[in-house]
C-alpha positions in Angstrom: 0.0 0.0 0.0 2.0 2.9 -1.2 0.3 5.8 0.4 2.4 8.7 -0.6 2.6 9.0 -4.3 -0.2 7.4 -6.4 -2.6 9.6 -8.3 -5.0 6.8 -9.3 -7.4 5.4 -6.7 -6.0 2.0 -5.7 -7.5 -0.7 -3.5 -7.2 -4.0 -1.9 -10.6 -5.7 -2.2 -12.2 -8.6 -0.4 -15.0 -8.4 -2.9 -16.8 -11.5 -1.7 -17.3 -9.9 1.7 -18.9 -6.6 0.7 -20.2 -6.9 -2.8 -21.3 -10.5 -2.7 -19.6 -11.3 -6.0 -16.3 -13.1 -5.7 -15.6 -12.8 -9.4 -15.9 -9.0 -9.4 -12.4 -7.5 -9.4 -13.1 -3.8 -10.2 -11.3 -1.3 -7.9 -13.0 0.4 -5.0 -13.5 4.2 -5.4 -15.6 6.6 -3.4 -18.3 6.3 -6.1 -19.0 2.7 -4.8 -20.4 4.1 -1.6 -23.3 6.3 -0.4 -21.8 8.2 2.5 -24.0 8.7 5.6 -23.6 10.4 8.9 -20.3 10.9 10.7 -19.6 8.2 13.4 -16.5 9.8 14.9 -13.4 11.7 14.4 -9.8 10.7 15.0 -6.4 12.3 14.9 -5.9 11.8 11.2 -9.5 12.0 9.8 -13.1 10.9 10.2 -15.3 7.8 10.2 -18.6 7.8 8.3 -21.5 5.4 8.0 -21.5 4.2 4.4 -23.4 1.8 2.2 -21.7 -0.2 -0.6 -24.0 0.4 -3.5 -23.9 -3.0 -5.3 -24.5 -5.1 -2.1 -26.3 -2.6 0.2 -23.8 -3.7 2.8 -23.5 -1.1 5.6 -19.9 -0.4 6.6 -17.9 2.2 8.5 -15.6 4.2 6.1 -12.5 5.6 7.8 -11.1 8.6 5.9 -7.5 9.5 6.7 -5.6 12.5 5.3 -2.3 11.5 3.7 -0.7 14.9 4.6 -1.5 14.3 8.3 -0.2 10.7 8.2 3.0 11.8 6.6 3.5 14.8 9.0 3.1 12.5 12.0 5.3 9.9 10.4 2.7 7.1 10.9 2.4 5.9 7.3 4.4 2.7 8.2 2.2 2.2 11.2 -1.0 2.5 9.1 0.4 0.1 6.5 1.2 -2.4 9.2 -2.3 -2.0 10.8 -4.0 -2.6 7.5 -1.8 -5.6 6.7 -2.5 -7.2 10.1 -6.2 -6.4 10.6 -7.2 -7.4 7.0 -6.1 -11.0 7.7 -7.9 -11.4 11.1 -11.2 -13.2 11.2 -12.7 -13.4 14.7 -16.1 -12.5 16.2 -14.5 -10.2 18.7 -12.2 -8.4 16.2 -13.6 -5.7 13.9 -13.3 -6.7 10.2 -11.2 -4.7 7.8 -12.8 -5.5 4.4 -10.4 -3.5 2.2 -9.0 -0.1 1.5 -8.4 2.4 -1.4 -6.9 5.8 -1.8 -6.7 8.9 -4.0 -4.3 11.8 -4.1 -5.2 13.2 -0.7 -6.8 10.5 1.3 -6.7 6.9 2.4 -10.0 5.1 2.9 -10.4 2.0 5.2 -13.6 -0.1 4.7 -14.5 -1.4 8.1 -17.2 -3.5 9.8 -19.9 -1.2 11.3 -20.4 -1.7 15.1 -23.8 -0.1 15.7 -23.6 0.2 19.5 -20.5 2.4 19.3 -17.6 3.0 21.5 -17.1 1.1 24.8 -15.3 4.1 26.2 -18.5 6.2 26.1 -20.6 3.3 27.5 -18.1 3.0 30.5 -18.3 6.8 31.0 -22.0 6.7 31.1 -22.2 3.7 33.5 -19.2 4.8 35.6 -18.3 1.1 36.0 -19.7 -2.2 34.9 -21.4 -5.1 36.8 -19.2 -8.2 37.3 -21.3 -10.2 34.8 -20.7 -7.5 32.1 -17.0 -7.1 33.0 -16.4 -10.9 33.0 -18.2 -11.3 29.6 -16.1 -8.6 28.1 -12.8 -9.9 29.6 -13.5 -13.4 28.4 -14.3 -12.2 24.9 -11.1 -10.2 24.7 -9.1 -13.1 26.1 -10.4 -15.3 23.2 -9.7 -12.6 20.6 -6.1 -12.2 22.0 -5.5 -16.0 22.1 -6.5 -16.0 18.4 -4.2 -13.0 17.7 -1.2 -14.6 19.6 -1.8 -17.8 17.6 -1.3 -15.8 14.5 1.9 -14.2 16.0 0.2 -10.8 16.5 0.4 -8.9 19.7 -1.9 -5.9 20.0 0.0 -3.8 22.6 -2.8 -1.2 23.0 -5.8 -2.8 24.6 -7.9 0.0 26.2 -11.5 1.2 26.2 -11.0 3.7 23.4 -10.0 0.9 21.0 -13.1 -1.3 21.6 -16.4 -1.1 19.9 -19.8 -2.8 20.6 -21.5 -4.8 17.9 -25.2 -5.1 17.1 -25.7 -8.0 19.6 -23.8 -6.3 22.4 -20.6 -8.2 21.7 -17.2 -6.5 22.1 -14.9 -6.0 19.2 -11.2 -4.9 19.1 -11.2 -2.1 16.6 -7.8 -0.5 16.4 -4.6 -2.3 15.5 -2.4 0.7 15.1 0.3 -0.5 17.5 0.1 -4.2 16.7 3.1 -6.1 15.6 3.9 -9.5 14.3 5.8 -11.3 17.1 8.5 -13.0 15.2 11.0 -10.9 17.1 10.8 -9.5 20.6 10.1 -5.8 20.6 11.6 -3.0 22.5 9.5 0.0 21.3 7.5 2.2 23.7 4.0 2.6 22.4 0.4 2.6 23.6 -1.2 4.6 26.4 0.8 5.0 29.6 -2.0 3.8 32.0 -2.1 0.5 30.1 1.6 -0.2 29.6 3.2 -3.0 31.5 6.5 -2.4 33.4 8.7 -4.0 30.6 7.3 -1.5 28.1 7.6 1.5 30.4 11.2 0.5 31.0 11.8 -0.2 27.3 13.1 -3.7 27.8 12.2 -6.6 25.6 8.6 -7.6 25.6 6.4 -10.3 24.1 2.7 -11.3 23.9 2.3 -11.2 27.7 2.0 -7.4 27.4 -1.6 -8.0 26.3 -2.3 -10.0 29.5 -1.2 -7.0 31.6 -3.3 -4.6 29.5 -6.3 -6.9 29.9 -5.8 -6.9 33.7 -5.7 -3.1 33.7 -8.9 -3.1 31.6 -10.6 -5.6 33.9 -9.8 -3.3 36.8 -11.2 -0.2 35.0 -14.4 -2.1 34.0 -15.0 -2.8 37.7 -13.8 0.4 39.3 -14.2 3.0 36.6 -10.6 4.1 36.7 -7.3 2.4 35.6 -5.3 1.0 38.6 -2.1 3.0 38.3 -3.7 6.4 37.4 -2.0 9.4 39.0 -2.0 13.2 38.5 1.6 13.2 37.1 2.9 11.0 34.3 6.0 10.3 36.5 3.8 9.0 39.3 1.9 6.7 37.0 5.2 5.5 35.6 6.5 4.8 39.2 3.3 3.0 40.2 3.4 0.7 37.2 7.1 -0.2 37.8 6.3 -1.0 41.4 3.0 -2.7 40.6 1.4 -0.4 43.2 -2.0 -2.2 43.0 -4.7 -1.1 45.4 -8.3 -2.1 45.5 -10.6 0.8 46.8 -13.5 -0.1 49.1 -16.1 1.3 46.7 -17.5 0.0 44.5 -17.7 -3.4 46.1 -15.9 -6.0 44.0 -15.7 -9.7 44.7 -12.5 -11.3 46.0 -12.6 -13.6 43.0 -12.4 -10.6 40.6 -9.5 -9.1 42.6 -7.7 -12.5 42.6 -7.9 -12.6 38.8 -6.7 -9.0 38.4 -3.8 -9.7 40.8 -2.7 -12.7 38.7 -2.6 -10.7 35.5 -0.9 -7.6 36.9 2.4 -9.3 37.8 5.8 -7.6 37.1 7.5 -10.7 35.9 5.8 -11.2 32.5 6.5 -15.0 32.5 4.4 -15.3 35.7 1.2 -13.6 34.4 -1.8 -15.8 34.2 -1.9 -17.3 30.6 -5.1 -16.3 28.7 -6.3 -20.0 28.4 -6.0 -20.2 32.2 -7.9 -16.9 32.6 -10.9 -18.6 30.8 -10.8 -21.3 33.5 -10.7 -18.9 36.4 -13.7 -19.2 38.8 -14.7 -15.6 38.4 -14.9 -15.9 34.6 -16.6 -19.3 34.7 -19.2 -18.0 37.2 -19.9 -14.6 35.6 -19.1 -14.5 31.9 -21.9 -15.2 29.4 -20.7 -18.2 27.3 -22.1 -16.6 24.1 -19.8 -13.6 24.6 -22.8 -11.4 24.3 -23.8 -9.1 27.1 -27.4 -8.0 27.1 -28.3 -5.5 29.9 
């Protein structure tokens, strides 16, 4: 995907998914879509509801401005995100159907998640019930097991990167910081509140970074704030490195949930609870909806 120089609209098309005709090989262009209401705005562009004309398939069209991508030096990151996400097929991972581009913009054709951003839902509720939190954590664990099986680590699991599908199922939506794990990584990326000690300290890390982030997320689902939050960046940094984990008295959270979180937020990455073991943990077994669908 050469983003910088082409003048002709180009594409990568999974035609069987959106248009219903596997034989059809024409290129995507903006004319293939009816553009609807804006769904959100990001750092590099906007997301719109769209309908693919030949199939009537409803999608989310993410429109990114090349100039902003180049200015922020994230062209490589976007290319990697597209390469990774377009090959993933899992009920708890947002589908990337294809992409195309013109002189000024890059367009990503994404699965539409009608119930919107998990982040907004968490803000509205303040915190989730244990049943809802466990259902979401189990869903994400399954999605991450699938990713790790494909040698992909996500490295940026947080509420802002999660969407809710039509049935109430959670979907990982953003793969901007993902990497293939054929080599151990040393780069610092992601959001500080969710980074494990080894990434904060820029030492080698592997797929167990996602276990840590899932532990942070589980805590935030149940308490409404991430566990190592502090006013100053330097204090958050210190709390992460020391694994300064405290469970406030309110809201009331079961000891089983605290036990699970404590087994995930472990400094030594090799000692974190493996994701397949997480799915066997009593708190998950007793609370998570087996279907992965939470209905309030």
